[in-house]
C-alpha positions as CSV (number, residue, x, y, z in Angstrom):
1,X,11.9,-5.3,-14.4
2,X,9.5,-3.3,-11.7
3,X,11.1,0.0,-10.0
4,X,9.8,1.1,-7.1
5,X,10.0,4.5,-5.8
6,X,10.4,4.7,-2.1
7,X,9.3,8.6,-0.3
8,X,9.4,9.0,3.4
9,X,7.5,12.6,4.6
10,X,8.0,13.6,8.2
11,X,9.1,10.4,8.8
12,X,12.6,9.6,9.9
13,X,14.1,6.3,8.4
14,X,12.1,3.4,9.2
15,X,14.6,0.2,10.4
16,X,11.9,-1.9,8.2
17,X,12.1,0.4,5.0
18,X,15.3,-1.6,3.5
19,X,12.3,-5.0,3.4
20,X,10.2,-2.9,1.2
21,X,11.1,-2.8,-1.9
22,X,11.9,-6.6,-2.2
23,X,8.6,-7.5,-0.4
24,X,6.6,-5.3,-3.0
25,X,8.6,-6.5,-5.5
26,X,7.6,-10.1,-4.8
27,X,3.7,-9.3,-4.3
28,X,4.1,-8.0,-7.9
29,X,5.8,-11.1,-8.8
30,X,3.5,-13.2,-7.5
31,X,0.5,-11.2,-9.0
32,X,2.8,-11.3,-12.3
33,X,3.0,-7.6,-12.9
34,X,5.8,-6.6,-14.9
35,X,7.4,-3.3,-16.1
36,X,5.8,-1.4,-13.2
37,X,6.7,1.7,-12.3
38,X,5.1,2.2,-8.7
39,X,5.4,5.0,-6.3
40,X,5.0,4.5,-2.5
41,X,4.4,7.7,0.0
42,X,5.2,6.7,3.8
43,X,4.2,9.4,5.5
44,X,1.8,10.9,8.9
45,X,-1.8,11.3,9.9
46,X,-1.6,14.1,9.3
47,X,0.1,14.2,5.1
48,X,-2.6,11.2,4.5
49,X,-5.6,13.4,6.4
50,X,-5.1,15.9,3.8
51,X,-4.6,13.7,1.5
52,X,-7.9,11.8,1.8
53,X,-9.3,15.3,2.3
54,X,-8.4,17.1,-1.4
55,X,-8.8,13.5,-3.1
56,X,-11.8,12.0,-1.5
57,X,-13.4,14.4,0.7
58,X,-12.6,12.8,3.8
59,X,-11.4,14.9,6.5
60,X,-9.6,12.3,8.6
61,X,-6.9,10.4,8.5
62,X,-6.6,6.6,7.0
63,X,-3.9,4.1,6.8
64,X,-4.0,3.4,3.0
65,X,-4.5,5.5,0.0
66,X,-4.2,4.5,-3.5
67,X,-4.1,7.0,-6.3
68,X,-5.2,4.9,-10.0
69,X,-2.9,6.8,-12.8
70,X,-3.4,3.6,-15.1
71,X,-0.8,5.1,-17.9
72,X,1.9,3.6,-19.9
73,X,5.0,5.7,-21.0
74,X,7.3,3.7,-22.9
75,X,7.6,-0.1,-21.9
76,X,7.0,0.9,-18.2
77,X,3.3,1.0,-16.9
78,X,2.5,3.5,-14.0
79,X,0.0,2.4,-11.7
80,X,-0.4,4.9,-9.6
81,X,0.6,6.2,-6.3
82,X,0.3,4.1,-3.0
83,X,0.1,6.2,0.1
84,X,0.2,4.4,4.0
85,X,0.4,5.9,6.9
86,X,2.7,5.0,9.5
87,X,0.6,6.2,12.5
88,X,-1.8,4.5,11.6
89,X,-0.1,1.6,10.8
90,X,1.3,1.6,13.6
91,X,-2.0,1.7,16.0
92,X,-3.7,-0.9,13.7
93,X,-1.2,-3.0,14.9
94,X,-1.9,-2.3,18.2
95,X,-5.3,-2.8,18.2
96,X,-4.8,-5.6,16.2
97,X,-2.9,-7.1,18.5
98,X,0.4,-7.8,15.6
99,X,3.4,-6.8,14.5
100,X,3.6,-3.5,12.6
101,X,6.1,-5.0,10.1
102,X,2.5,-7.4,9.4
103,X,0.6,-5.0,9.0
104,X,2.4,-3.0,6.8
105,X,2.7,-5.7,4.5
106,X,-1.3,-5.7,4.5
107,X,-1.6,-2.1,3.6
108,X,0.9,-2.5,0.8
109,X,-0.9,-5.4,-0.7
110,X,-4.4,-3.8,0.1
111,X,-2.6,-1.0,-2.1
112,X,-1.2,-2.5,-4.8
113,X,-4.1,-4.8,-5.0
114,X,-6.5,-1.3,-6.1
115,X,-3.6,-0.6,-8.0
116,X,-4.4,-4.1,-10.2
117,X,-8.1,-3.2,-10.6
118,X,-9.6,-4.7,-7.5
119,X,-12.1,-3.1,-4.9
120,X,-14.4,-3.7,-2.1
121,X,-17.3,-2.8,-1.4
122,X,-17.3,-3.7,2.4
123,X,-14.4,-4.6,5.4
124,X,-16.1,-8.4,5.5
125,X,-13.9,-11.0,5.4
126,X,-15.5,-12.6,2.2
127,X,-14.6,-10.2,-0.3
128,X,-12.9,-11.3,-2.8
129,X,-10.0,-9.0,-3.1
130,X,-9.4,-9.2,1.3
131,X,-9.4,-12.8,0.6
132,X,-6.9,-12.2,-1.9
133,X,-5.0,-9.7,0.6
134,X,-4.8,-12.1,3.4
135,X,-3.5,-15.0,1.4
136,X,-1.0,-12.9,-0.2
137,X,-0.1,-12.0,3.4
138,X,0.5,-16.0,4.6
139,X,2.4,-16.8,1.7
140,X,4.9,-13.5,2.6
141,X,4.9,-13.5,5.9
């Protein structure tokens, strides 16, 4: 059984919050990930900018960050943490002309794939990780 801990920092509780955990559980199941103890932070641009500056030396806001831990605690696997800027997610959705929920799902999948050990050198749609990301998104939207 996967455990998902969701935290809000600097935000009011959004209407889609109750849908986040079942969606994450579905993606982890599709990827065959079991006994994950996953932490998700939904935050503001300012908070994610500070995290990005502190941990990646990039002084700018971004949409999603994954912090890989890859440790085991008893039967639970601690893959790491994911931070999502809700403000950046909303900006992305407007720019891409998609719903905020679709962009949120994309960012959550992206973070999970990083914690699962995948990476990408560019944002080219032909990157293996990004192909899988979009496939999972289509299956679960």
